[in-house]
N, C-alpha and C positions, 0 to 999 in steps of 0.2 A: 377640100379642108375639113379637118375632124373639128366636131362640135367640142367645146370645152367640157370636161366632167362637172357635174354639178357641185363636188367637193370642193373644186378650185375654184368656182364661180363664189361660192360663200366664203372662202378664205380670203379672196379678193376684196370681197365687200367689207370684211372685218378690217383688212389693213387699209382700206380707203378711210373707213371711219377712224381709225386710231390715227390716221395720219393727218387728218382734217381738223386738229384742235384748233386751228385758226378761225374754225368757223364757229367757235363758242365765245368769241370775244367782240362779236360785231356789235351789239347792243350796248357795250360798255361806254361810260361817259368819256370825253377826251382826257387823256393823261391817266386814266384808271387801268388796272390790271386785274385779271381774274386769280383768285386763290387756288391753284390747282392741287396743291398737296400739303399736307403737314407731315413731317417726319420726325422722329424722336430717336436719339442716339445717346445711349448710356456709355460713358466712355471709361468707366473703372469697375464695371461688374457685368458679368454673364448671366448671373442668376436673377437679377431684378427685371422683371419684363416690362416692355415699354408701354404696352395696353393699360397698365395701371395708372400712367399719367395722361393718357388720351382725354379722359372727361375734363382735366383742367385746361386745355386749351380752348380760350374763349372763342376763335371764329374757326368754324368747321368747313372744310371745302366741300364742293358738290361731291354726292355720292356717285360713285363708278360702279356699274355692273356689266354683266355680258362681256367677258373678255376685258374688262378694264375701260370700257367704252359706256358713255352715257348719251344715248340718241336724243333724249329730251332736252338736252343742252343745245343740240343742234335745232331742234324743232322750235325751240323759244327763240332762236337767231334767224327764224324764217321770216320775223317781222320787217316790215317795209319802213316802219319809223313814222308812218302817218297816224298811228294811234287810232285807227278806226277798227271796223269790224274784224277785219282779217288779223290784225295785231292782236286784238283782244282774244280772238279765238285761239292762236298759236301759242299765246303767252299763258292762257289758261291750262292747256295740255302740256307745254313745255315746262322747264324748269329754269328759273332765272340764275344766272351766274353769279357766284360769291364774289363781290368787290373787295379785293384785298384792302385791309385797313392795318396799318402799322401800328397804331395805338393798342389794338388787341393783342400785338405780340408782346409788347410791354406788360401787358395786365396777364397774359398766360403765362409768361416767365415768373411773376410774382407769385401767380396761382400755383405753379409746379414748386417754387420754393416752400411756400407755406404747407404743401401737402407732404413734401418728404420730411419737413421738421415734425409734422404732426405724426408720421410714421417711425419718427427717431433718427432721421438722418440729418444732423446738425452742420449748419454752415455749407450746406451744398451750393454748388455754382451752377447757374442756367445760363447759357448763352444762346443766341439765335442767328443763323446764317440766313440772309434773305438773298434768293437769286431769281433774276427775272429774264424770260427769253419769249420773244413773240408775244408779248404782253400776258404770259402766263408766269405767276409767281409760285416758288416752291419754299417754304419754310423749314429749315432744319434746326430743331433744338437741341443742342449738345448738352448734357446733364452730366455733371461730376457729382456722385453722391457724396455727401459729407460724412463725418465721423459718427460712429454709433458706439453708445456705452453699455457694457454689461453691468446688472445690478451686482454688486459686491455683497451687500447686507440690507436687510430690510428691519426697519424700528418703528413702532408703534407708539403713538403717544394720544391717550385718551383722557381729557379732562374729567368728563363726566363718569362718576363711578356707576351710574345707572345702566350704562351702555357698554363699559369697558369690557365685563366678563364675555358680554354676549360677542363682541368683535374678535376678542382674543381666541376664544374658544373655535372660531369658524376659519382662522388663518389657512387651514388645510384646503379650503376652497378657493383661495385668493387666485386671481388671474395675472398677478405679478409676483414672480418667483426668483429667488437667487440664481444668478447665470443667464437670465434673460436679457433681452436689449430693452433697455428703457425707451419709452415713448410716450407721448401725450395720449396717442390712441389706447394704449394699455390701461394708462393710469385713468382715463375716463371712463373705459368698461368697468375698471375695479372700483371706482367711485359708485358707478350705478349698482353693481353687486352689492355693495355695503349698504346704499341708500335702501334697497330692497329689501335687505336682511333685517334692518332695522325697524323698517316700517311694517313688516310682517310680523313684529312681535309688538304692535300696538303704539308706535312712536309715529302718531299721524303727522306731525309738523316737520319731521326730520327729512332734510333733503341733501343732496351731493354738496350744496353750498356750504355745509359745515365742515366738509373734508378738504385738507391742505396737503399738498404734495411737495416735498422739497428734495432736491437732488444735489449731492456734493461731489464734484469731480476734482476737487484741490489735490487729494491726496494720490490719485492714479490717474494718469491721462487716458487710460482705456476703461476704467470702471467708474461707477457712480455708487454712493453710498445713498439710500433712499430712506426718507422719513415720512412717513403718513401720520398727519395730525388730525384728529375729530375733536372740533371745538364746541363750545357751547354758544358761538357767535358764527355768523355767516362771513362770507368772503368781502361782502359789501360793507360789513360791520367791523367794529373794534372790541377789544376785551371789555370794555366799559359796558357794552350791551349783551355781555353773556348773561344767559339764562338756563336753567335746568330742564333737561330733556325729559318729557312726561309721556307716561302711556295714557292712551285714551281708549274708552268703552264705548260699544254702541248703545244709545239710551232707547231709540226707537227705528224702524224700519217701516217707510211708506212707500207703497208701490201703486202707481197710477198706470192701469193696464190699457187704457185708450187715451192716452196724452195726445193731444192736438196741438202743436206749438203755434199754428196759425190763429188760433182761438183767443180772443183778447179776454174773453170772460169765462175761461175754462173753470176756474175753481168755483164759480157761481152754479154752474150746471152739474158738479158733482154730487152723486147720489150717497146715501149711507155707506160706510165701509164695512167690509166683511173681514174679521180678524181670524187669522188662521196661524197657530203656532206663535202668536205674540206679534205677527205681521200683519200690518192693516193694508188691504187690498182695497183701492177706489176705483169707481168707474161713475161716468156720466150719463149713461143710460143703460139699454139692456146689455146684459154682460156677456161680452164676445167671448171670454175665456172662464172656464171654472175658476174660482178662486183658489181651490186646493191645487190645481195645476200650476197656478202662477207663484204660488207659496212654495211648492217642491222644487221649482227651478232656482229659487232663492237660495244662497249660502251664507247669508248675513242674517245673525239672529239677535235679538236684544239682549243686553247684558254680556254679549262675547266681547272678547278683546278685538280692537280694530286690527285688520289684517290686510295689506294691500294685495295679497296673493288671493283671498278669499273675495275680494272685490273683483278681481280678475277673473275668476272661475265664475262668478255670478253673472258676469257681462258675457263671457263666452257662452254659457248656457242659455241665457236669452237669445242671443244671436243665432246659436246651432238651431232653435226652434223653427227659425226661418219665417217666422209670422209677424216680424217687426221691422219697419222701415228705418227705425230710430231707437236706440238704446242708449239711456243716459243714466248715470250714476253721479249724484251730487252728494258730498259730504259737508255738513255745516257744524262748527263748534257750537256747542251749548254755552252760553255765556253764564259766568258765575253770578249767581243770586246772592246779594250781600245779606239777605234775610235769613237765607236758608244755605248754609254752608255745604257743598257738595263734598262727599267723600273722595271722588275720582274725577279726572277730567273725561268729559263725554262729547260725542258727536251724533248728529241724527244723519240718517241715511235716507234719500229719496230717490226712488227709481222710477224714471218716466219711460213708459213704452208706448210708441207710435205704432199702431197696427198697420200693416201694408196691405195691399190688396188681396182678398182670400181666394179668389178665384181666377182663373185664365184659362188659356190654351195655347198649344204650340203646334207648329207646322214644320214638317220637313219633308223634302222631295228630292230623290235621285233619280237621275235618268242616264241612258247610254244608247249609243249606236255604234254599230261596227260596219265594216266594209262589206259583209254578207248580207247586208239590208235587215238585220236582226235588231229590234228596237226593245227598250226594257225602261218602264216607269214603275218607281216605287214610292208612292205618296204614303205619308203618316200623319194622322192628327191626334191631339191628346189633350183631354180637358183634365184640370187639377183644381183640388180644393184643398187648402192648406190648414183648415181648421173645422172638419166635417162635424165633430161632435164637443166643439168647445174644449178640447183638450190638446190642440195642436197636431192633430191626426191629419197626415196627408193622404187624401184619396187621390188615385189617377184612374182615367178611362182613357184607353187608346183604341184608335182603328187603324189598320195598316192595309196595304195591297201591294202586290207585285205582279205586274202583267208584262208579260213577254210575248212579242208578236212580229210577224213578218208582213210588210206592206204587200198587198196585192196576193195573199196566200192564207190559206186558213190555219196555218200552224200557229199554236198560240198556248200560252200557259197563264193561268189564273190562280193567285194566291190571295186568299183574304183572311184577316185575323182580328180579333177583339180581345183586349186584356183589361183586366181590373186588379188595382193595386192598394193595400191600405198599410200606412206606415205610421205606428204607434210611438210615442216618444217615451218609452221605457221598455223594460224587459219583461215579457209576459211570463209567468211561471218560473222565473229565475230572478233573484234579488240583484239589484242593481246598485247598492249602497257603494260599492267599490269605485263608482264612476263620479268622483268629487268636482272634476270640472267639465268633462265631456258628457254629451247626451247621447246615451245608446237608444236603438230603435228596434221595434220588433217589425218585420216585413211579412206581410201575407199577401200573396198573389195567385190570381187563375187567368188562365189563358185558353182560347179555342181558336185554333187555325184550320183553315180548310183550304186544300189545294187540288186543282183540277187541272189535269193534262191529258193528252191525248191516250196515254199509256195506263194511267190509274187516277183514281181519286182517294184523296187521303184526308183524314180528319184525326186531329191531335187535340186533347184536352189535359192540360198540365196544371197543377197545384204545388205551391211551394210556401213553406214557412221557415221563417230564419230571424237571424240576429245580426244587426249593423252596427258598428261602434268603432272608435278610434282611439288610440293611445298617443299621446303628444300631439304634435302638429304635422307628422310626415308619415305615420302608420296608420293604415285604416284596414278594418277587418270586416269579412262577412262569413257567417256559417250558417248554412241551412241544413238542419237537421232532417228535414223531409222534403224531399223533390219526387214529386209523383206524376207520371206521365202515362196516358193510354193512348195507343196509336192504332187506329182501325183503316185499312185500305179496302176501298170498294171499286168496283168496275174495273178490276186488274185484268189487263188484256192478256188472254191465253198466249197470244202469239209475242207479245212483248217478253212476258216472264219466261217462256221457254226459249226465248233468243238469248237471254242472260245465260253467257257459257260459263261465267265465273261463279262457283257456288257459293263464295262468301258474299258477292254482291246480290245473289238471289236470297240469301239468308236476311240481309238487310231489308229487303221487300216483302216483309212478313208482318202480320199483327203481333203486337208485344205489348208487354206490361212492364213499365220502367219504374223502380222504387230505389231511391238511393239517398245520398247526402252530397253536399258540395260545400267548397270552402273557397274564399277569396283572399288572398293578402295584395294590398296595394300600398306602394311606398312613393313618395314625391319629395322633392326638394322645394316646391312652392305650390301651396294649396290653393292659391288664389285663381279665380276664373280665367283671368287673362294675365299670365306672368309676364312681366316686362324685362326681365333678366334672364340669362342661362339658366336652364333647369332639366331635371331629370325625372323620370318616373318609371315604375316597373309594376306589371300587373301579373299575379300568378294566379290561376284557376284551376281548381281540381274537382273532379266528380268521381264518385264511386258508388255503383249501383249493383243490387242484386245480392250482395253478401249476407243481410239479415234473413232474406227469403230463402236462401241456399241451406239455412239452420233447419228448415222445415221440409226439405226435399222428400224425406221419406213418408210424408203426409200428403203430398201433393200430387196429382194425377199425371200420367205422361200422355204425351200426343203421339202420332204417327211416326213423327221422325225421332222419339225419345226423349224430348224436351220436357221439362216439369212446366206445369201450368197452372194459372189461376183464372177462374172463369172462363175456362176454354181458351185462354190467350198465354202463350208462351211469356215467360219473365225473361228481362234481359239482366246479363251479368258482365260487367266491364268496368275497366278503369280510363278515365281521361284526364289529361293535364295540358294546360295552354299556358305558355308564358310570352310576355310582351314587354319590351323596355323602348322607351322613346328618349332620346337626348337632343335638345334644342338648344343650339350655341348661337346667342345673340352678338351681332357686331353692331358697329356704329352705322348712323343712317338708317335705322330700322331694317337692316337686312339681317337674315338668319338662316342657318343650317340646320334642318332637322333629319335626324335618322332614327330608322326604327328597325327592331330585331324582335321577329316573332318565330315561335317554335311550338308545335303541338304534337301530341301523339295519343292515340287511343288504342287499346288492346282488349279484346274480347276473350272471354274465357267461361269455364264451367258451364253454365245452361245456354252460352251463345257462342256461335262461331264467328260472328262480326258484330262491330258495334252498331246501334241503330242508325238508320238512314239519317236521321235529323242531328246526329251527334259526329258525324263523319266531317271531315274538313274540306273546303273547297278555296279555289283561289280565282282571281280575276275580279274585276269591277271597280267603281269609284274609289274605295279605299284599299285596294290590294294591287294586284299587277295590272296596271292601267292600260296596257297594250291589248288586254283580253276583256271580254266581257265576263260578268260573274259566271262560275262554273264551267268555264269553257277551255281550262287548260289542266292537263295533267290527265290521270295520275302517271307520273314519270315520264316517259317518251311515248306513251301510248297514243294512238290516232283517237279523233273524236267518235265517241260511242254513237253510231247512227241509229240505233234501237230507240233513242231518245229524238223526239221532233225538236225539243228545245234543249241546249246543251245542259248536262247534269252530271259533270265529272267530279268523282268524289274519291277521297282517300283517307287511309289511318294515320298519315303523318303529314306535317306540313312544316315547311321552312321558307322563311320569307325574309328579306333584306331590302328596305327602302331608304333612299335618300333624296332630300329636296332643298334645293336653295331658294330662298324666298326674298323678295326685294320690292320696294315700292316704285310706281310708275309715275301716275298723276292723280291728282284729286285723291277718290278712296279706292283706285284701282291698284292692285297689287300684281306682279307676275311672279312666275315659278318656273324652275327648270327641276326635272327629277330622273331620277333613275330607280326602277324597280327589278328585284331578281328574286327567284324562288320557285316553288313548286310544291305539289302534292304528291305522295307516294302510297303505296299499300306495304304492309308488313307481310302479307300472306296473299297468295293467289294460286289459282291452278296452274296445271302445266301449259305452255303455250301463251301464259300471259305475263311472262318475265319483265316485259318492258315496263311494267306499271310498279315493280318491286323497288324497293329502297336497298341498293346495293353499291359498295363502295367502288366496283370497277367502272359503273355507268353514271355515278352520282354528279360529278361536274357537267357531263354531256347532256344530263336531262334537267339541268337548271334553266327556266325560262327567263329571258331577258328582255326589257324594254325601257325606253327612254321617252321623254316628250316635255312639252311645255304646256302652262296654263295662266288662266287669268283668274283673279279673285276680286269680289267687290265686297269691301270691307266696311260694312255700316256699323260696327262697333258691336250691335245688339246682335247682329247675324251677319255671316260670311256665306256669299255665293260663290260657288267655284265652278269652273269649266276647265277641264283637261284634255289634251289630245295625247293618248299613249300610242307610241310607234314600236312595234316589235323590232328587236335588234337580233335575237337569236331564238329560233323556234325549235326546241327539242323534238317535237313530232317528225321533223323532216332533217334535223341534225344541221340547220341552215341558219348561216348569216346573213342578215338583210342591210344591204348598204344603200346609198341615196338612188340607185339604180331602181330599187324597189319602193321608192318614196311613195306613200299613200295609195299602193296599189292593193287590190283585192287580198284579204287575209292578213293585212299587215298593220291595222291600226284600229282604234277604237276611240269614240268620244265619250266623255264622261262627265255628268253634270252632278254636282253634290252640294250638300249645305255643311258649312264648317270646313276646317282643314282636315285632310285625310288622316293624319295623325299629330 
């Protein structure tokens, strides 16, 4: 009898799990059913997406994953009902079934109707069909969208002459326009815009409660005539309570730079204040920050007209310093003194800053192992001080290592590095007055790297000087006018160097002097550390080296190969560009689908025939093609270069596409299923090494492909990750690997990392 194929066995397992839904209702109370699914059907529109209404369903069903099966529901139902140790164990690992509640259906229908009206669909109809089979309940919400009204005309009525001209002169920026559909959502956003406009012109007490919106649909059944009224009384008042809107000026600004919200006698501990530019800076002990630094971050000045926008910019600048765990701005009206009539209304501003812990450290660890018994460990530890010279300067000192070895073998590779960086909260040598809300920084860094391999010993010293800033909330920039590296190779094995048949690869293993510039553009739709909704980001990094030095070629000496040198060291000349984009789609039940696209290219010219070794691209590892260890795949369809005792495959061009489905399992454990595809290639190679080249005829055949799964321990402050990457297609052998090669030699790699791979 033939043994069944593994693929058929796995398929049979999934069929059994899918068919065993009855195993998820064992622990339900008598007469109760499990909510299997909620569905939404829009009966009269194909453009309105059902997912817009899903958040308004009160009772959610259990999350399904792995081919619409939730094995943790089955685990929960392994309970024997005695409530003892076994029951507690399986219930802590498993997922309790959602017991259907018909009352939640009624509330969900009301929620959906209210939300549709908020969006401008009036008199919508929402019904619910509830069906139950085998104690499993499915609820189908049938939604008929209500009527929408277009705005035929807009009229403004402003009672107060003080603000009438201001509002009417800014209607071009209105968020509701003639021809738009009217909705409470749009009117709420327009009210907030008008509120912000007026408050930015000194009207401290103005709020959107002074704005009234009236829509008349009596003339035309498909259109609405909109009237916006701005009154001198709020929606909770009557015309008898009307009063004139007044502008306010800032009388004084007080900043408490070391405010302690837990101290009951904080005010009594305050020392004498230091006045800088009319702003009083207080502290209770030794000054943690220089008063001039604190005053420079502030954008609120005594005698200035109150502005909500400037208040927000001041808050953003203090937060951007990243030295305060709490930033609070408080405005208090100055009471009118009957004995001395004030010429204008005034407010006092109090800024309370709660310092955060100034020092700390971070630890990172990556590890990998493959079927060839090659192990890799990459630890890193860094120390940081966020206020080194009492001016918000960030100082970092980092140590890293990368150790690769084989058990019971003397094959090994050791890499050690130390780096130091200083980030200063202003632009040195360049005026930064244009940054009204954001905080620009000057970045200075120095790095030393040592690498010891059987073939060579390499030393690298690098220095960088640059600027870091952002514009708005989505665009971040970095420009390094100076990037300097000096690379020296020692103990270069003669036999190794002569064995390098590719002259371009030989050129990469020479001492060189690298002087150039770099720039990075970063865009994101959500700049928060842990986005909770769907988000996208893109990073584009560029390096240009050697061009300035090439202007002095006539004065620079030549080496034996005809290259220009500085201090007997050839200088590098090249351009390099690297682009990465990541899109993470969030679903209900804390599941998500993340995809990454990465492309990079480097090109040497002028004084170089190849880009420097440290600038070459590589693939494989915990954050790349996870079926291979780092630097063990490519270039193209070439075989592993046996001149290296440890894999060291590199190329001029890189293309990679990754996709990962993430889902919760139990407790703080998450699961992931992923696919990685891509490779590295060379743009030029000697005759006989064409398999390494990027060519359209062999492009698709040279793409490496792997799949796999992983576990993540999500502790909120850190994510520990373990991935098993399995090779599906190996371009070295033009071979597809099925289940008959599952976990065999040269077919998988185990990766450990910190944080998500992308």
